FIMIDO-83695 format. One record per residue (C-alpha): x, y, z. Coordinates in Angstrom, 3 decimals. Layout:
BEGIN
<rec <X,Y,Z>>
...
# end
This chain:
BEGIN
<rec <30.984,4.495,6.330>>
<rec <29.571,4.993,2.810>>
<rec <29.246,1.244,2.301>>
<rec <27.422,0.913,5.610>>
<rec <25.023,3.729,4.645>>
<rec <24.326,2.076,1.290>>
<rec <23.640,-1.239,3.031>>
<rec <21.181,0.389,5.465>>
<rec <19.431,2.185,2.606>>
<rec <19.182,-1.039,0.616>>
<rec <17.754,-2.972,3.575>>
<rec <15.236,-0.202,4.267>>
<rec <14.024,-0.107,0.663>>
<rec <13.868,-3.890,0.582>>
<rec <11.771,-3.922,3.757>>
<rec <9.358,-1.326,2.353>>
<rec <9.038,-3.245,-0.910>>
<rec <8.491,-6.524,0.942>>
<rec <5.844,-4.955,3.197>>
<rec <4.080,-3.485,0.173>>
<rec <4.087,-6.848,-1.595>>
<rec <2.824,-8.583,1.533>>
<rec <0.020,-6.048,1.978>>
<rec <-1.048,-6.310,-1.651>>
<rec <-1.063,-10.111,-1.463>>
<rec <-3.064,-9.957,1.760>>
<rec <-5.881,-7.965,0.123>>
<rec <-5.895,-9.548,-3.315>>
<rec <-7.982,-12.488,-2.132>>
<rec <-10.953,-10.174,-1.521>>
<rec <-10.912,-9.174,-5.205>>
<rec <-10.106,-12.665,-6.495>>
<rec <-13.087,-14.192,-4.664>>
<rec <-15.429,-12.096,-6.784>>
<rec <-13.379,-12.467,-9.926>>
<rec <-12.682,-8.740,-10.211>>
<rec <-9.718,-6.607,-11.109>>
<rec <-9.395,-3.689,-8.745>>
<rec <-7.818,-2.050,-5.770>>
<rec <-8.528,-0.286,-2.509>>
<rec <-6.668,2.766,-1.272>>
<rec <-6.996,3.717,2.395>>
<rec <-5.706,6.530,4.562>>
<rec <-5.767,6.087,8.353>>
<rec <-5.832,9.580,9.876>>
<rec <-4.780,8.656,13.412>>
<rec <-1.848,6.545,12.276>>
<rec <-1.055,8.960,9.412>>
<rec <-0.692,5.878,7.242>>
<rec <-1.548,4.946,3.663>>
<rec <-2.635,1.387,2.904>>
<rec <-2.684,0.092,-0.672>>
<rec <-3.851,-3.196,-2.120>>
<rec <-2.187,-2.146,-5.379>>
<rec <0.122,0.857,-5.174>>
<rec <0.323,1.157,-8.971>>
<rec <-3.431,1.195,-9.507>>
<rec <-3.770,3.673,-6.633>>
<rec <-2.114,6.322,-8.832>>
<rec <-3.824,5.427,-12.128>>
<rec <-6.327,8.069,-13.290>>
<rec <-9.650,6.881,-14.744>>
<rec <-13.045,8.534,-15.131>>
<rec <-14.771,9.271,-11.796>>
<rec <-18.318,8.654,-13.089>>
<rec <-20.891,9.239,-10.341>>
<rec <-18.317,9.422,-7.563>>
<rec <-17.925,13.002,-8.851>>
<rec <-21.443,13.769,-7.582>>
<rec <-19.732,14.739,-4.318>>
<rec <-17.735,17.417,-6.127>>
<rec <-20.667,18.504,-8.299>>
<rec <-23.045,18.767,-5.345>>
<rec <-20.620,21.092,-3.576>>
<rec <-20.392,23.286,-6.682>>
<rec <-24.165,23.413,-7.317>>
<rec <-24.853,24.528,-3.755>>
<rec <-21.993,27.002,-3.553>>
<rec <-23.007,28.650,-6.832>>
<rec <-26.649,28.905,-5.765>>
<rec <-27.809,26.727,-8.647>>
<rec <-29.631,24.812,-5.929>>
<rec <-30.767,26.756,-2.888>>
<rec <-30.628,23.644,-0.705>>
<rec <-30.877,19.854,-0.761>>
<rec <-34.687,19.945,-0.998>>
<rec <-35.205,22.127,-4.081>>
<rec <-36.957,20.139,-6.791>>
<rec <-35.551,19.935,-10.308>>
<rec <-38.088,19.137,-13.024>>
<rec <-37.678,15.753,-14.681>>
<rec <-37.292,16.019,-18.458>>
<rec <-39.860,13.279,-19.061>>
<rec <-37.423,10.864,-20.703>>
<rec <-37.934,7.334,-19.357>>
<rec <-34.642,5.788,-18.241>>
<rec <-33.630,2.319,-17.088>>
<rec <-33.724,3.166,-13.376>>
<rec <-37.275,3.794,-12.152>>
<rec <-36.185,6.094,-9.315>>
<rec <-34.769,8.520,-11.886>>
<rec <-38.087,9.000,-13.669>>
<rec <-39.517,11.788,-11.516>>
<rec <-38.798,15.292,-10.286>>
<rec <-35.856,15.069,-7.891>>
<rec <-34.149,17.129,-5.239>>
<rec <-30.431,16.941,-4.499>>
<rec <-30.812,14.514,-1.611>>
<rec <-32.664,11.925,-3.702>>
<rec <-30.657,12.588,-6.872>>
<rec <-27.491,11.843,-4.900>>
<rec <-28.996,8.750,-3.281>>
<rec <-30.351,7.388,-6.595>>
<rec <-27.238,8.560,-8.485>>
<rec <-29.512,10.176,-11.071>>
<rec <-27.281,11.110,-13.998>>
<rec <-29.830,13.332,-15.768>>
<rec <-30.118,15.607,-12.712>>
<rec <-26.407,16.445,-12.702>>
<rec <-26.138,16.628,-16.491>>
<rec <-29.020,19.111,-16.577>>
<rec <-27.525,21.463,-13.970>>
<rec <-23.859,21.337,-14.997>>
<rec <-24.141,23.858,-17.887>>
<rec <-25.438,26.433,-15.382>>
<rec <-22.042,26.327,-13.670>>
<rec <-20.170,27.155,-16.862>>
<rec <-16.747,26.104,-18.092>>
<rec <-14.792,28.914,-16.427>>
<rec <-16.175,28.318,-12.940>>
<rec <-15.823,24.566,-13.275>>
<rec <-12.167,24.892,-14.243>>
<rec <-11.602,27.182,-11.278>>
<rec <-13.204,24.735,-8.832>>
<rec <-11.310,21.789,-10.314>>
<rec <-8.057,23.703,-9.834>>
<rec <-8.833,24.900,-6.311>>
<rec <-9.949,21.423,-5.250>>
<rec <-7.038,19.757,-7.090>>
<rec <-9.635,17.323,-8.399>>
<rec <-8.163,14.694,-10.696>>
<rec <-6.610,15.841,-13.965>>
<rec <-8.796,19.019,-13.875>>
<rec <-9.820,18.526,-17.517>>
<rec <-13.312,19.160,-18.900>>
<rec <-13.072,18.448,-22.606>>
<rec <-15.859,19.159,-25.088>>
<rec <-19.018,18.395,-23.133>>
<rec <-19.729,20.534,-20.078>>
<rec <-22.737,18.367,-19.184>>
<rec <-20.922,15.034,-18.995>>
<rec <-17.156,15.524,-18.697>>
<rec <-17.041,13.263,-15.621>>
<rec <-18.662,10.449,-17.653>>
<rec <-17.032,10.653,-21.092>>
<rec <-13.418,10.103,-20.016>>
<rec <-12.316,13.740,-20.121>>
<rec <-12.074,14.149,-16.350>>
<rec <-9.953,11.446,-14.743>>
<rec <-8.993,10.792,-11.150>>
<rec <-6.891,8.265,-9.232>>
<rec <-7.814,6.544,-5.963>>
<rec <-5.114,8.561,-4.147>>
<rec <-6.607,11.782,-5.524>>
<rec <-10.082,10.648,-4.453>>
<rec <-8.854,10.035,-0.908>>
<rec <-7.034,13.371,-0.696>>
<rec <-10.182,15.155,-1.904>>
<rec <-12.207,13.383,0.811>>
<rec <-9.664,14.353,3.456>>
<rec <-10.037,18.009,2.473>>
<rec <-13.814,17.676,2.377>>
<rec <-13.846,16.214,5.869>>
<rec <-11.582,18.933,7.286>>
<rec <-13.439,21.592,5.247>>
<rec <-10.234,22.714,3.560>>
<rec <-11.915,23.282,0.175>>
<rec <-13.309,26.538,-1.301>>
<rec <-16.869,26.084,-0.024>>
<rec <-18.947,27.556,2.795>>
<rec <-19.696,25.762,6.060>>
<rec <-23.331,25.518,4.963>>
<rec <-22.345,23.791,1.718>>
<rec <-20.071,21.365,3.562>>
<rec <-22.834,20.598,6.068>>
<rec <-25.418,19.792,3.390>>
<rec <-23.108,17.604,1.309>>
<rec <-21.806,15.691,4.321>>
<rec <-25.415,15.074,5.295>>
<rec <-26.522,13.706,1.916>>
<rec <-23.398,11.534,1.786>>
<rec <-24.304,9.788,5.039>>
<rec <-25.169,6.114,4.510>>
<rec <-25.134,5.042,8.135>>
<rec <-24.756,6.744,11.492>>
<rec <-24.824,5.111,14.914>>
<rec <-23.024,5.311,18.250>>
<rec <-19.863,3.670,16.876>>
<rec <-19.356,5.348,13.500>>
<rec <-20.614,7.549,10.680>>
<rec <-20.228,6.297,7.113>>
<rec <-20.275,8.852,4.277>>
<rec <-19.762,7.619,0.728>>
<rec <-20.703,7.623,-2.958>>
<rec <-20.719,4.985,-5.667>>
<rec <-19.826,5.442,-9.324>>
<rec <-20.048,3.309,-12.447>>
<rec <-18.583,4.472,-15.738>>
<rec <-19.138,2.810,-19.128>>
<rec <-17.327,3.800,-22.310>>
<rec <-17.699,1.589,-25.387>>
<rec <-14.598,-0.487,-25.993>>
<rec <-13.135,0.123,-22.531>>
<rec <-13.378,-1.640,-19.189>>
<rec <-16.238,-0.567,-16.956>>
<rec <-15.021,1.414,-13.950>>
<rec <-16.812,0.964,-10.626>>
<rec <-16.108,3.170,-7.603>>
<rec <-17.041,3.351,-3.968>>
<rec <-15.364,6.273,-2.223>>
<rec <-15.946,7.717,1.216>>
<rec <-14.855,7.914,4.794>>
<rec <-15.607,6.268,8.096>>
<rec <-15.668,8.514,11.156>>
<rec <-14.938,6.495,14.297>>
<rec <-14.858,7.715,17.901>>
<rec <-11.124,8.387,17.778>>
<rec <-10.167,8.109,14.109>>
<rec <-11.192,8.703,10.491>>
<rec <-10.613,6.150,7.738>>
<rec <-10.768,7.399,4.138>>
<rec <-11.127,4.916,1.288>>
<rec <-11.408,4.652,-2.477>>
<rec <-12.287,1.252,-3.925>>
<rec <-12.234,0.797,-7.676>>
<rec <-13.259,-2.291,-9.632>>
<rec <-12.936,-2.944,-13.355>>
<rec <-14.603,-5.424,-15.675>>
<rec <-14.978,-5.957,-19.408>>
<rec <-17.572,-3.768,-21.114>>
<rec <-19.577,-6.811,-22.236>>
<rec <-19.071,-8.801,-19.038>>
<rec <-22.522,-9.060,-17.445>>
<rec <-21.314,-10.002,-13.955>>
<rec <-24.365,-9.274,-11.735>>
<rec <-22.186,-8.931,-8.628>>
<rec <-20.213,-5.974,-9.969>>
<rec <-22.464,-3.330,-8.415>>
<rec <-22.675,-4.810,-4.909>>
<rec <-19.026,-5.949,-4.867>>
<rec <-17.789,-2.353,-4.660>>
<rec <-19.266,-2.115,-1.176>>
<rec <-18.858,-5.693,0.019>>
<rec <-15.157,-5.854,-0.843>>
<rec <-14.575,-2.535,0.928>>
<rec <-16.508,-3.646,3.998>>
<rec <-14.634,-6.948,4.211>>
<rec <-11.221,-5.281,3.922>>
<rec <-12.023,-2.595,6.503>>
<rec <-13.245,-5.305,8.883>>
<rec <-10.097,-7.341,8.187>>
<rec <-8.002,-4.327,9.135>>
<rec <-9.813,-3.994,12.450>>
<rec <-11.992,-0.957,11.712>>
<rec <-15.176,-2.844,12.539>>
<rec <-18.436,-3.593,10.745>>
<rec <-19.482,-0.660,8.589>>
<rec <-23.013,-1.874,7.758>>
# end
């Protein structure tokens, strides 16, 4: 009886490992075509199923960069640092490399343009103690701030894995985080990239650069279908000095191609 149980257990584990390897091989071509290292992590709510292109990378924590603007936007609104998504924050007058950043901005446009200065300026108003509390309550990444309260999501102090990103999005969607319904409503609205009769796409990009390390590019979000919700976290990596012009757009195109391949439809 014991030998039979051991055989069944072995065959089950072998099948799971084989399926995982097959799935990872199936998706790798989408990354290889662009010449990128990376992975996609997906959770299918209806099927209650995780899908990984790389199950090891799915649990590796790296800096969230601007994907953390989802978390920060929730905190700014909940703390009353911004009264709503339309309140203007004065530009500091420093010319930066993205023209859309060089102006007074409200939350909606700062989120859309991924304006780093906007979030760096407001973060100290939250304070270290409240930030640590929100990070703990949201179970967001490694929950570490480090030295700089105005850039801990950019300097490598705060780190998060694709699985953690997806679980955060699941709680955001179900409103199981420590924020008001009004805060959830505003953030879900500014996250919306496309909405039509077949689906709603809510998402945020991120691109982190630390000298001497690989660049980290994110696209995280969720796709609300008529009868299902698909949560995803795509992360690409490239050398710091690698000037691949497709890196920015590939975060979205790879995700879109994989979701289509899985039968979730066209997202754009």
